[in-house]
N, C-alpha and C positions, 0 to 999 in steps of 0.2 A: 085268422091269419094262418096260412100254411106253414107247417113246421119244416125247417130246412136242416139237413144234416151234412156234415163235412167229413171227408175221408179220402184215402187214396183210391184211384180208379182201378177197376179190374179190366182185363183185356176185353171182356164182353161189352164194356161200356164205352170203349173207344169210338165206335161208330156214332154214338150220341154226341161226343165231342166234335167229331167231323161235321155232323149235321148243323150244330149250333155255329161252328166256325164258318161254314158256307153262307149262312144267313147274315153274317156280320162282316164279311169281307168288304173292304172299301169299294170294290167294283160292283158289289151286289146291292148297295144302298145309295140313296141320293146324296149329293154333296151336303145338302142341308141336314139330313139325318146324321151323316158322318160328323159334321161339326157339332150338332146338338147331343148326340148319343155316343160318339166315339166309334171306332172301327178296329178291325184286325187286318194285318197286312199279309202275313204268310199263310199260304194254304198247304197243309200237310196231307200226305197220303197215309193210308192205314199202316203200311209197313213201317214207315218212319215213326209214326206216332206210337206204334207198338214197341219199336226199339227204344225210343225215348222213355217209355214207361217202366224201364227196368235198368238199374236196380231201385230207382227212386220213383215210385208211381206219381203220376199227375194228381193234383189235388182237385177234387170235384165237390160241388154242392148239389145235393139232390133233394127233391120234394116228391110228394106222393104222385104228382102228375109228370115227373120227368126230371131232366137235367136243368138245374137253375144256373149253373156256371161252372167254369173250370179255370185252373191256372196250370200251365204246362211246365214240366220239369225238364231241363236240358243241361246235361253235364258238358264239360269242355270237350269231351271226345266227339261231340257232334259238330264241331266247328267246320269240318269239311263237307258235311252232308246237307247243309242248308245254305246255298250260295248267297242269298240275300243278307244273311247274318255274318258273312265273312268280314265286312268292315268292323263290326263290333268285336269279334274275336281277335282280329288283327291288332286292335287297339288295346285290348284288356291287358296284355302282357306288359305294356309300358306305362299305363296310366297310373298316376299317383292318387291315392285317396286315403285321407285320415292318417298320413304318415307312413303309408305302406304302398308298395307297388301292387296293383291288383293281381298281377300274375303270381305274386308270392302268397296270396291269400287262398284259402280253400273257398271256392265260390261255386254257386249253382246259378244258372241263368233261368229266370222265369221266361219261358219261351213264348208265352202269350197268355193273356187273361181275357175272359169274356163272361159277361153275365147276360142271361136271357132277358129279353125286353120286359116281360111281365114281372121280373124280380129286381129290376133296377130301382135304386133309391131305398132299398130295404136292408142295407148293410152287408149284402152278399159279397161284394168286392172286398171290403175290409176283412170279413170273416174268412174268405178264401185265403188271403194273405196271412192272417193270424194262424190258420191251420197249417198252411205251407211252412211258415216259420217254425212252428212247433215240431212238425214232422222232419224238417231239414236241419234244424239246429244241432242235433247230435253229430252231423256229418260235415257241415259247412259253416263258415264264419259270416258269410254275407250272401244275400240274394241280389243279383244284378239283372237289370233289364234295360232295354232301350225303347224309346217312345218317339214316334214322329212328332215333330214340333206342331204339325197341323192338328194333332189329336189332343186338343186343349182339355177335353173332359178327362182323358186318361192322365194327362200331366197333373191336373188338380187332384184327382183321386189318389194317385201315387204319393203326392206330397202330403196329403191328409193322413195316409197310412204311416208315413215316416220316412219314405225314400228321400234321399238327398242327391243332388246333382253331382256327378263325377266328371262328366265331359260332354261337350256339344261339338258336333261336326256336321259337315255337309257331304253327302255321298256323291259319286260321279254323275248321278242322274239329277242332282240339284235338290234332293230331299234333305231337310235338316232334321237331325236326330239328337235326342237328349239321352245320355247314358246315366242311369240312376242306380243307387245301391241302398240296401237296408240291412244293417247288421242283425243277425239272428242269434 
């Protein structure tokens, strides 16, 4: 079995994240594959991914033959830079979770998680999040993300890690979303 290591991404590794992201966009795979394997929604460009990588680098999983997966780090200052995430950020300031208003907590948004096909089912997803939590714990109280309700594989995987529902909503295009959080 190939050894996988986990750490923060360097600027030089960001094009590898973009390549894996393009392979797993909902529009790049069949509906059957999206249902069975999950998918990613947002396509980033290198400039945005680079800006998001500082001061808290994205978490990556690497193997001898390349990138095994990634979990993107996004602080609240990116709320205006990714229009598709505007509904999430607009809601976070008012949402109640575990006796607190989310906007009053120090949180980081996991901007997207993806595991390369040949590494799925090997614990990479869980280990990406464990590594991200260990890396972000000194700076934030909670990791928050949102998942399309259609992405049942991702919903199950996040629940297995320990994420709990915060809120559900339908966006203006009719897509149903689940906002989840995990204390770090």
